[in-house]
C-alpha positions in Angstrom: 6.5 -45.9 8.8 4.9 -43.2 6.8 6.8 -40.7 8.1 10.4 -42.0 7.6 9.2 -43.3 4.2 8.4 -39.4 3.6 11.8 -38.1 5.2 13.1 -40.8 2.9 11.8 -39.4 0.3 12.6 -35.8 0.6 16.4 -37.1 1.3 16.2 -38.4 -2.0 14.8 -35.2 -3.8 17.5 -33.0 -1.8 20.2 -35.3 -2.6 19.0 -35.3 -6.6 19.5 -31.4 -6.8 22.6 -30.8 -4.6 24.7 -30.5 -7.2 22.8 -28.2 -8.5 21.9 -26.1 -6.0 25.8 -25.6 -5.5 26.2 -24.5 -8.6 23.4 -22.0 -8.9 24.8 -21.2 -5.7 28.1 -20.3 -6.5 27.3 -18.8 -9.9 24.7 -16.2 -8.5 27.5 -15.3 -6.4 29.6 -14.9 -9.0 27.0 -12.7 -11.5 26.7 -10.4 -8.4 29.9 -9.9 -7.7 30.4 -9.1 -11.5 27.3 -6.6 -11.5 28.9 -5.2 -8.5 32.0 -4.4 -9.7 30.6 -3.0 -13.5 28.0 -0.6 -11.3 31.8 1.5 -10.9 31.8 1.8 -14.9 29.4 3.9 -17.0 26.5 2.1 -17.6 25.5 1.4 -21.3 21.0 1.5 -20.8 19.0 0.4 -23.3 15.1 0.8 -23.6 13.2 -2.5 -24.2 9.5 -0.4 -23.8 8.3 2.8 -21.8 10.0 2.0 -18.6 11.7 -1.7 -19.3 15.0 -1.1 -20.1 18.3 -3.6 -19.8 22.2 -2.9 -19.1 25.8 -4.0 -20.3 25.4 -5.9 -16.5 22.3 -7.4 -17.0 24.0 -8.9 -20.5 27.5 -9.4 -18.8 25.8 -11.2 -16.2 23.9 -13.4 -18.2 26.3 -14.4 -20.8 28.5 -15.4 -17.5 25.3 -17.6 -15.6 24.8 -19.0 -19.1 28.3 -20.3 -20.2 29.0 -21.6 -16.3 25.8 -23.8 -16.3 26.2 -25.2 -19.9 29.8 -26.1 -18.6 28.4 -28.9 -16.4 24.7 -28.7 -17.0 25.1 -28.7 -21.1 22.1 -31.1 -21.5 19.7 -29.0 -19.7 17.3 -26.6 -21.6 17.5 -22.4 -21.0 15.7 -19.5 -20.6 16.5 -15.8 -19.4 15.1 -12.8 -19.5 17.5 -10.8 -21.6 17.3 -13.4 -24.5 14.0 -15.4 -24.2 12.2 -16.6 -27.2 10.7 -19.4 -26.3 9.8 -20.4 -23.0 10.4 -24.1 -23.1 7.5 -24.9 -21.1 7.5 -28.6 -21.8 11.1 -29.1 -21.4 12.1 -31.9 -18.9 15.1 -29.8 -17.2 15.4 -25.9 -17.6 17.7 -23.2 -16.2 15.4 -20.0 -15.5 17.3 -17.2 -15.3 17.3 -13.3 -14.3 21.0 -12.0 -14.8 19.6 -8.9 -12.8 16.3 -8.5 -11.1 16.0 -5.4 -10.2 17.4 -3.4 -13.3 16.0 -0.1 -13.2 17.4 -0.2 -9.3 20.5 -0.6 -10.7 20.6 2.1 -13.6 20.0 5.1 -10.9 22.7 3.2 -8.2 19.6 2.2 -5.9 21.0 -0.7 -4.1 18.4 -3.4 -4.3 18.6 -6.2 -6.9 19.7 -9.7 -7.3 20.4 -12.4 -9.7 18.1 -15.0 -9.9 18.8 -18.5 -11.3 16.4 -21.5 -10.8 16.1 -25.4 -11.8 12.7 -26.1 -13.2 11.4 -29.9 -14.4 8.7 -30.1 -16.1 7.1 -26.6 -14.7 7.7 -27.5 -11.1 11.2 -25.6 -9.3 13.5 -27.9 -8.4 16.0 -25.8 -7.3 16.3 -22.2 -6.4 18.8 -19.8 -5.9 18.9 -15.6 -5.5 21.5 -13.5 -4.4 21.8 -10.0 -2.8 25.1 -9.0 -3.7 25.0 -5.8 -2.1 25.0 -7.2 1.9 25.7 -10.7 0.5 22.3 -12.5 1.2 22.4 -15.7 -0.4 18.6 -17.2 -0.6 18.3 -20.9 -1.7 16.0 -24.0 -1.5 15.8 -27.2 -3.3 12.6 -29.1 -3.4 11.8 -30.5 -0.2 14.6 -29.7 1.1 13.7 -26.5 3.4 14.5 -22.9 2.5 17.7 -21.1 3.7 19.4 -17.9 4.1 23.2 -18.2 3.8 22.8 -22.0 4.6 20.6 -21.2 8.0 16.9 -22.3 7.7 14.3 -19.5 7.7 10.2 -19.9 7.5 7.4 -17.5 6.9 6.2 -15.3 10.0 3.7 -15.6 11.8 1.7 -12.7 11.7 -2.4 -13.4 11.5 -4.1 -10.3 10.7 -4.1 -8.1 7.5 -3.9 -4.5 9.4 -0.4 -5.6 11.3 1.3 -7.1 8.3 3.9 -5.6 5.9 3.3 -6.4 2.3 4.8 -5.3 -1.0 4.2 -5.1 -4.6 5.5 -4.2 -8.0 4.3 -2.3 -10.6 4.0 -4.4 -14.4 5.9 -2.0 -17.2 2.6 -1.7 -18.8 1.2 0.4 -16.2 1.0 3.3 -18.1 -0.7 2.0 -20.5 -3.5 0.4 -18.0 -2.9 1.8 -14.5 -6.8 1.6 -12.8 -6.7 -2.1 -11.6 -2.8 -2.1 -10.7 -3.1 1.7 -8.4 -6.7 0.1 -7.0 -5.1 -2.9 -6.3 -2.1 -0.8 -3.7 -4.4 1.8 -2.8 -6.9 -0.8 -0.7 -3.4 -2.4 0.0 -2.3 0.5 1.8 -5.1 1.6 3.5 -6.0 -1.9 5.6 -2.4 -2.9 6.1 0.4 -1.9 8.3 2.5 -1.2 5.3 3.0 -1.7 1.8 6.6 -1.6 0.2 7.2 -1.5 -3.4 11.0 -2.3 -4.0 11.3 -3.0 -7.5 12.1 -6.8 -7.5 10.1 -9.6 -7.1 12.3 -12.2 -6.6 13.8 -10.7 -3.5 10.7 -9.4 -2.7 9.1 -13.1 -2.8 12.6 -14.0 -0.7 11.6 -11.8 2.2 8.3 -13.2 2.3 9.6 -16.4 2.6 12.6 -15.3 5.4 9.2 -13.6 7.1 10.1 -9.9 6.8 7.2 -9.4 4.9 3.9 -11.3 5.6 2.4 -10.9 1.6 3.2 -10.1 -1.7 0.8 -9.7 -5.0 1.6 -8.6 -8.2 0.8 -8.7 -11.9 3.0 -8.9 -15.0 5.2 -11.5 -14.3 7.5 -13.5 -16.2 8.7 -16.9 -15.0 12.1 -15.3 -14.1 10.8 -13.4 -11.7 9.4 -16.2 -10.0 11.0 -19.5 -10.6 13.6 -19.1 -7.4 12.2 -17.6 -4.9 8.5 -18.8 -5.0 10.4 -22.5 -4.7 12.2 -20.9 -1.9 9.3 -19.0 -0.4 7.1 -22.5 -0.7 9.4 -24.6 1.0 9.5 -21.9 3.6 6.1 -22.3 4.3 4.4 -19.7 2.2 0.7 -20.3 0.5 0.7 -18.6 -3.3 -2.1 -18.6 -5.6 -3.6 -16.8 -8.5 -5.4 -13.9 -7.6 -8.7 -15.9 -7.8 -7.1 -18.8 -5.7 -6.7 -21.2 -8.7 -3.1 -22.6 -8.3 -0.1 -20.9 -9.1 2.7 -22.1 -11.8 5.6 -20.2 -12.7 3.9 -19.2 -16.1 0.7 -17.2 -14.7 1.6 -13.6 -14.8 0.2 -13.1 -11.6 0.5 -14.0 -8.6 -0.6 -13.8 -4.4 1.9 -15.2 -2.1 1.5 -14.7 1.8 2.5 -16.5 4.8 -0.6 -18.4 5.1 -2.6 -16.5 7.5 -3.5 -13.4 5.5 -4.4 -15.7 2.4 -7.7 -15.4 2.8 -7.8 -11.8 3.7 -5.7 -10.5 0.7 -7.8 -12.5 -1.6 -10.7 -11.0 -0.6 -9.1 -7.2 -1.3 -8.2 -8.0 -4.5 -11.5 -9.8 -5.0 -13.2 -6.2 -4.0 -10.5 -4.5 -6.3 -10.3 -6.0 -9.6 
């Protein structure tokens, strides 16, 4: 009886956000197509910091996404990487948008980037859509509804040992100011895992964890738009998330350790030893 009730709750949760999920997916595809169309034209690049940049594609995709979401859910708050001034942590419902995750890759015509759209309810992600436009991969989830890649269910890997694991990470924008802790961790994991990838798009890294392509992911200096959609997708796929010290993860925290669950303690030991 209790199991039936749990399934009923899951169905209600999934149904409640079905419209939002389908809209997020549709808009992410539209934005991805726009980004790739703009890639064929010369890009206007502006620097927000030493290594943090923004292109006209970021801004045009952001404009499209916000406009489309407001047409249907005008009552929801919105924050986006390129225009965020207030994180709206107390909002009941807020769309959290990264119109182009992997801007540096995009600016260099390195084809690893994505569009990330999440709906957050009282600081908990309830809808997530991450679209990779170059190979047409749509990662998606709604709370209680499971995780999907192009509408097919996905789950995390079953790898149980760190030395057989493929990991991913990214470097924060301020790495030149304080490189030691970031590079210490990278070096340690590179020597203890089967491999470490640094592709430059956190939302995709987290989705690759969700689909079993990666076994673990860690990073410092993240923002909510880097994680809001991907973390829900990975959690629905069976991933485990925490802060570096093992305490509870939330999308407002700038550090994350995410794994298939089996190697979480092993990765945390490496982090504790090297930070």
